[in-house]
N, C-alpha and C positions, 0 to 999 in steps of 0.2 A: 712770246717767239710771236710770231702771225702763222698766219689760218695756212697763207701755203707755204712757209719752209714748215711747216709740223709736217703737212700732206706730203710736201717733197721727200721730206728723210722715211715717211711711212711708207711708199713707192719703192724707196732707193732699197729698206730695209727688204723687203717682199720679191723687189727683183733677186736677192743675194748678189752671189758671186756673176752675177751676167749682168750687174745695174749699170745705166749710160744714160747717163745725165742728158741727151738730146731727146732720146726714146721719149725718158722721164716727164720732160721739159713740155715734148710738141702734148704730152696722153692730157699733159694739165691746161693743153690749147698754149702754152706759153710761145713766144718766137725764140729762135736763137739768140739773141740781145737780152732777154729777158733771162732763160736759160743763164747764159754766162754769171748776168748778176748775181743772179740769186746764189748762184755755187759758187759765185768768190766771195758772197757774207757765208755762206754755210763754212767753208772751207777756212776764213781768218778766224771765224767764232771757235774754230777746232771741232764743228760735225761729224764732217765730210774728207775724206779724202779720194785723192783724186787716183788713180791707178794707171792708167797712163794719158797720150792726151788723145788718141783719141774717143772721151770722151767715158771711159770703161769709173769708175767712183765705187765707194766701198763708207759704209757707217766708219764713224772714228768713233771710240769708247763710246767719247762724250754725246757724241748723238745717238748714241745704243739707250745713253742711260736718260736723255732727252725724251726718249722717246717711253720709256719702262715710268716715267714720272720720278726717278729718284734723280737729284740734282748732282748735277752734271758738274765734275772735277774741276774742279778753275773758267767755268765758262770767261771772265774778265780779264781771266790770264792769257787766253786763248784770241779772242779782242786786241787785249794791247800785243800782242807778239803778231797778230795779223796787219798791225797799223805798224807797227816796225822795221817789220818787213817790205811794208810799201811806200814808206816811208822815204825808203832813199838812205844817203850817206848821213846826213841830218850832220852835216858840218863836219863829220869824220875822220879821220884821214892814217895810213899806215898800219900799225899796231893795232891802234883803239879801233879803226872799221873793221879789218880782218877777228879781235876780241870780238870784236859785238855779234857778228856775221855765228863765229864758233858757238857763242853764248846763246845765240836764238835758236840755232840748229838743235843744242842742246834740251832747249826750249821746247820744243818743237818736236823733241823725242819724248820728252816728257811725258805732254798731252796724251801723246797714244797709249802711250803706259794704262795697265789698268788702273795702276795702285801710284801715281806718281809720285815719286821721291823726294819729301818734305826737305831735305836739306841739301839738294840737287836743285828745287827749286830756287828754295832761299840763297842760297849760294850765285845762281847764276843773274836770277833779281838785282841780288846786290852788286855787280858786277855793272849790269846794264843800269841801272840808278845812277853808276859810279860816274860812267863813259858818257856817258848822257850827260850829265850838268856840268865836265868839263868843253859841254859843245858849246858855241857860240850861238848854233841856230836858237835861237825858241821856242818850236817846237819840238826838238831834245829837250828842251828843261818841259816841258809840259809832260812827255812821255818821263822823263825819268820820274818826276812826283806821283805819275801812274805805277811806277811798276814800287816807288817808296809805301803806294799806299798797301801793295800785296803782301807786302813783307808781314 
C-alpha cells in the first residue's frame, strides 16, 4: 500500500466518528478529484466505508487491520468485489444479473464482518464464478477466473 493511502487511513482513524473525506484530503494537500479517486480505491479495496453522501467515512475492519499491521481479511476479495461492482452488467441479464448483484451484496457484507464466514464467502464466490463463466463478455470470464482463485 502506498504511503498516501496509509496516511489517509491513519487520519481517518484519528478523526473517529467525525471523519470527513474532504477535510482529510484537504489536510493532505489533495484536490477534490484526487480525494475522490483515493477514496474510491480504498472503498473498492474494502478498507473504507462511506457513511453518507456529504463525505462522512469510517474505517472498515480491513482498514483497521491494515493500520494495526495485521493481515486484512481478504484484500483480494475486496478488490474483486470492487471490480465486479464497477464493471456493470458484464453481459448478464434477468435472473443471472439479479443473482450476481445479490451475491456481491453478500460478499460486501462479509467483508464488513470482523470475521467473514468462510462458508458464506465460498458459496458466493462459487455462484459468482459460475454466473460469470456463462457470460459472453470476455471481462466477465477473466473475473470468473479471479473468483475461482480465491476459492
